[in-house]
ZAMARGU-4260 file (C-alpha; in steps of 0.2 Angstrom, whole numbers, plus 5000, padded with zeros to 4 digits):
<rodrens>
0) 5089/5097/4958 | 5092/5081/4948 | 5084/5090/4934 | 5068/5091/4943 | 5060/5109/4945
5) 5055/5111/4964 | 5040/5122/4964 | 5030/5117/4980 | 5018/5129/4987 | 5019/5135/5005
10) 5037/5129/5008 | 5046/5146/5007 | 5058/5142/5021 | 5063/5125/5013 | 5066/5134/4997
15) 5077/5147/5005 | 5087/5134/5014 | 5090/5124/4998 | 5095/5139/4988 | 5107/5144/5002
20) 5116/5128/5000 | 5116/5129/4981 | 5123/5147/4982 | 5136/5141/4994 | 5142/5127/4981
25) 5135/5113/4991 | 5121/5105/4980 | 5121/5088/4990 | 5116/5098/5006 | 5102/5106/4995
30) 5096/5089/4989 | 5096/5083/5007 | 5084/5097/5012 | 5072/5092/4998 | 5074/5074/5001
35) 5068/5076/5019 | 5052/5084/5014 | 5036/5074/5015 | 5018/5076/5011 | 5005/5082/5024
40) 4999/5064/5026 | 5015/5056/5031 | 5016/5051/5049 | 5031/5040/5049 | 5048/5044/5057
45) 5060/5056/5048 | 5076/5048/5041 | 5092/5052/5050 | 5104/5065/5042 | 5116/5051/5040
50) 5104/5040/5031 | 5099/5054/5020 | 5116/5057/5015 | 5119/5039/5012 | 5104/5038/5001
55) 5113/5050/4988 | 5125/5036/4984 | 5112/5021/4985 | 5115/5008/4971 | 5097/5001/4970
60) 5079/5007/4972 | 5077/4996/4987 | 5092/5003/4996 | 5086/5020/4993 | 5069/5018/4999
65) 5076/5010/5015 | 5088/5025/5018 | 5075/5038/5015 | 5064/5030/5028 | 5049/5027/5017
70) 5042/5013/5027 | 5025/5007/5020 | 5027/5019/5005 | 5043/5011/5001 | 5036/4994/5001
75) 5022/5001/4990 | 5035/5007/4977 | 5046/4992/4978 | 5031/4980/4975 | 5019/4991/4965
80) 5022/4979/4950 | 5014/4965/4960 | 4999/4973/4968 | 4981/4971/4961 | 4978/4990/4959
85) 4993/4990/4947 | 4985/4977/4936 | 4970/4988/4936 | 4980/5003/4930 | 4987/4992/4916
90) 4970/4986/4911 | 4963/5004/4911 | 4978/5011/4901 | 4976/4997/4888 | 4957/5001/4887
95) 4960/5020/4887 | 4977/5022/4879 | 4985/5039/4877 | 4990/5034/4859 | 5000/5048/4853
100) 4994/5062/4865 | 5006/5070/4877 | 5004/5063/4895 | 5003/5071/4911 | 5002/5060/4927
105) 4997/5068/4943 | 5004/5062/4959 | 5015/5051/4949 | 5025/5044/4964 | 5041/5035/4958
110) 5035/5035/4940 | 5029/5017/4938 | 5016/5021/4924 | 5028/5034/4916 | 5040/5020/4914
115) 5027/5008/4906 | 5023/5022/4894 | 5041/5025/4889 | 5044/5007/4887 | 5031/5007/4874
120) 5037/5021/4864 | 5029/5036/4872 | 5041/5051/4873 | 5031/5066/4879 | 5028/5061/4897
125) 5027/5072/4912 | 5025/5067/4930 | 5020/5079/4944 | 5021/5075/4963 | 5022/5085/4979
130) 5036/5074/4986 | 5053/5077/4979 | 5060/5061/4986 | 5048/5051/4976 | 5052/5060/4960
135) 5071/5058/4964 | 5068/5039/4965 | 5059/5040/4948 | 5074/5050/4940 | 5087/5039/4948
140) 5080/5021/4946 | 5063/5020/4937 | 5061/5032/4923 | 5076/5043/4920 | 5069/5050/4903
145) 5053/5057/4910 | 5050/5075/4913 | 5047/5077/4932 | 5041/5092/4942 | 5039/5094/4961
150) 5023/5104/4964 | 5006/5103/4972 | 4992/5097/4961 | 4980/5106/4973 | 4988/5123/4969
155) 4989/5132/4953 | 4999/5121/4941 | 5016/5128/4936 | 5014/5119/4919 | 5008/5127/4902
160) 4996/5116/4893 | 5003/5108/4877 | 4992/5118/4865 | 4984/5102/4859 | 4974/5088/4866
165) 4983/5079/4880 | 4980/5064/4892 | 4980/5067/4910 | 4980/5052/4923 | 4979/5051/4942
170) 4980/5034/4949 | 4978/5028/4967 | 4980/5046/4974 | 4965/5058/4971 | 4956/5051/4986
175) 4971/5059/4997 | 4969/5076/4989 | 4958/5090/4996 | 4949/5102/4983 | 4947/5088/4971
180) 4935/5098/4961 | 4949/5111/4957 | 4961/5097/4953 | 4949/5089/4941 | 4944/5105/4933
185) 4963/5109/4930 | 4965/5092/4923 | 4951/5094/4910 | 4957/5111/4905 | 4975/5104/4903
190) 4968/5089/4893 | 4960/5101/4881 | 4948/5088/4874 | 4960/5073/4876 | 4957/5061/4890
195) 4956/5062/4909 | 4958/5046/4918 | 4956/5044/4937 | 4960/5027/4943 | 4958/5018/4960
200) 4946/5030/4968 | 4941/5023/4985 | 4923/5021/4989 | 4919/5029/5006 | 4903/5017/5007
205) 4915/5001/5009 | 4924/4998/5024 | 4943/4994/5022 | 4960/5000/5025 | 4957/5017/5017
210) 4966/5033/5020 | 4963/5050/5014 | 4947/5058/5009 | 4937/5045/4999 | 4920/5049/4991
215) 4905/5038/4987 | 4902/5034/4969 | 4890/5048/4966 | 4903/5060/4973 | 4916/5053/4961
220) 4904/5054/4946 | 4900/5072/4950 | 4918/5077/4948 | 4918/5070/4930 | 4901/5071/4923
225) 4898/5059/4909 | 4913/5049/4912 | 4914/5030/4909 | 4915/5021/4926 | 4923/5005/4930
230) 4924/4993/4945 | 4943/4993/4950 | 4942/4974/4954 | 4935/4970/4937 | 4949/4980/4929
235) 4961/4968/4939 | 4952/4953/4932 | 4952/4961/4915 | 4971/4962/4915 | 4973/4944/4921
240) 4960/4937/4909 | 4964/4948/4894 | 4946/4953/4892 | 4940/4971/4890 | 4932/4979/4906
245) 4914/4984/4905 | 4909/5001/4910 | 4897/5001/4925 | 4881/5011/4929 | 4878/5021/4944
250) 4868/5007/4953 | 4882/4994/4950 | 4896/5003/4959 | 4889/5006/4977 | 4898/4990/4983
255) 4914/4991/4974 | 4929/4995/4985 | 4937/5007/4972 | 4932/5014/4955 | 4939/5022/4940
260) 4933/5036/4929 | 4937/5041/4911 | 4932/5056/4902 | 4938/5058/4884 | 4936/5050/4866
265) 4930/5032/4864 | 4943/5019/4868 | 4953/5014/4853 | 4956/4996/4849 | 4974/4991/4854
270) 4985/4975/4852 | 5003/4969/4853 | 5015/4980/4863 | 5001/4993/4868 | 4993/4980/4879
275) 5000/4987/4895 | 4996/4971/4905 | 5008/4961/4894 | 5027/4962/4894 | 5036/4972/4880
280) 5043/4958/4868 | 5062/4957/4870 | 5063/4964/4887 | 5071/4954/4901 | 5060/4947/4914
285) 5066/4943/4932 | 5058/4932/4946 | 5046/4942/4957 | 5056/4947/4973 | 5041/4942/4983
290) 5047/4924/4981 | 5061/4918/4992 | 5067/4900/4988 | 5051/4898/4978 | 5039/4903/4992
295) 5028/4918/4992 | 5032/4930/5006 | 5023/4947/5009 | 5034/4962/5011 | 5024/4967/5027
300) 5008/4965/5036 | 5001/4981/5029 | 5004/4976/5011 | 4998/4958/5015 | 4982/4965/5023
305) 4978/4978/5009 | 4984/4968/4993 | 4986/4950/4999 | 4968/4944/4997 | 4966/4949/4979
310) 4984/4945/4975 | 4982/4927/4980 | 4971/4925/4964 | 4986/4926/4953 | 5002/4924/4964
315) 5004/4906/4968 | 5011/4901/4985 | 5025/4891/4978 | 5034/4892/4961 | 5048/4881/4953
320) 5057/4891/4940 | 5070/4880/4931 | 5086/4886/4922 | 5079/4884/4905 | 5063/4895/4909
325) 5074/4908/4918 | 5085/4909/4903 | 5070/4912/4891 | 5064/4925/4903 | 5080/4934/4905
330) 5083/4934/4886 | 5065/4941/4883 | 5059/4926/4874 | 5040/4925/4878 | 5037/4907/4877
335) 5019/4902/4882 | 5026/4897/4899 | 5035/4913/4902 | 5020/4923/4896 | 5009/4914/4908
340) 5020/4918/4923 | 5022/4936/4917 | 5003/4937/4917 | 5002/4931/4934 | 5016/4943/4940
345) 5028/4929/4944 | 5040/4936/4932 | 5042/4955/4931 | 5050/4968/4920 | 5059/4977/4934
350) 5070/4992/4933 | 5088/4987/4931 | 5093/4994/4948 | 5078/4988/4957
</rodrens>
């Protein structure tokens, strides 16, 4: 469906229902069956059949996530470009770039990282996620050119390794997954000596709004022996300050809220458009939709509580964006002021149909 192979494990009844609709000449109804499916962690209400059908014709990402009933996950997708964990992803990808390696992102969600890679010239990018609706959003609104597969990363992967070194990433998701050892083992085998990057792995020793199955730092390090480890908060600061993050030793990570691990070749030096925390030159920038009449407004209490404390370090409470500055931003002119506001996430490179 939508050019996305659907290969979820243990969903035989769902597959049969979708196939019956396709064989009956009704692909839209097959899509609705798959769009209604969620992961095992989801505890929100299911969207109504009418909303699901309306989502097929949604004109924007924000309209689609509303109709699909994505709740807090929808807010996360819509404002991923603003949150501090996203800045950490960008800093980590700058420091440990895939260069020319084929890329596989596990639990890719709506394809935010795949989009950044495509914008910077990467063409061999694949995303895998267990939720079809997230991949459908990626295909429709975020990164149409990526290869996307709906499958369970904790089951045997329906992907053939590329036959050369690859770059496997998993950001802000591995702590949700059971059988983490199997997932990482498959990632290392798929990478074939390339790189494995595990970002934003929650620390079970630190209290906070954490879901899933987090580990303590020794537990995470045991999954990827010999990996370079980073404090996620320092990665966010690295993105804001433009300085390289420093790998941390075992004794320095016990108090961090989340950490990142990287196994692979030494990081290359990168500059220019390969600095993922900086906008791609010539790309149109738009005001961050968190601002309403120049005032910062959080998209909800959960987002505010989880991301707001760190986001306040770079998102000002009030902004005044004049016509000349907005004209520069929309035309892709990275003047010093435009670049500064982009660094602080006041100006964003959003999908055209955000």
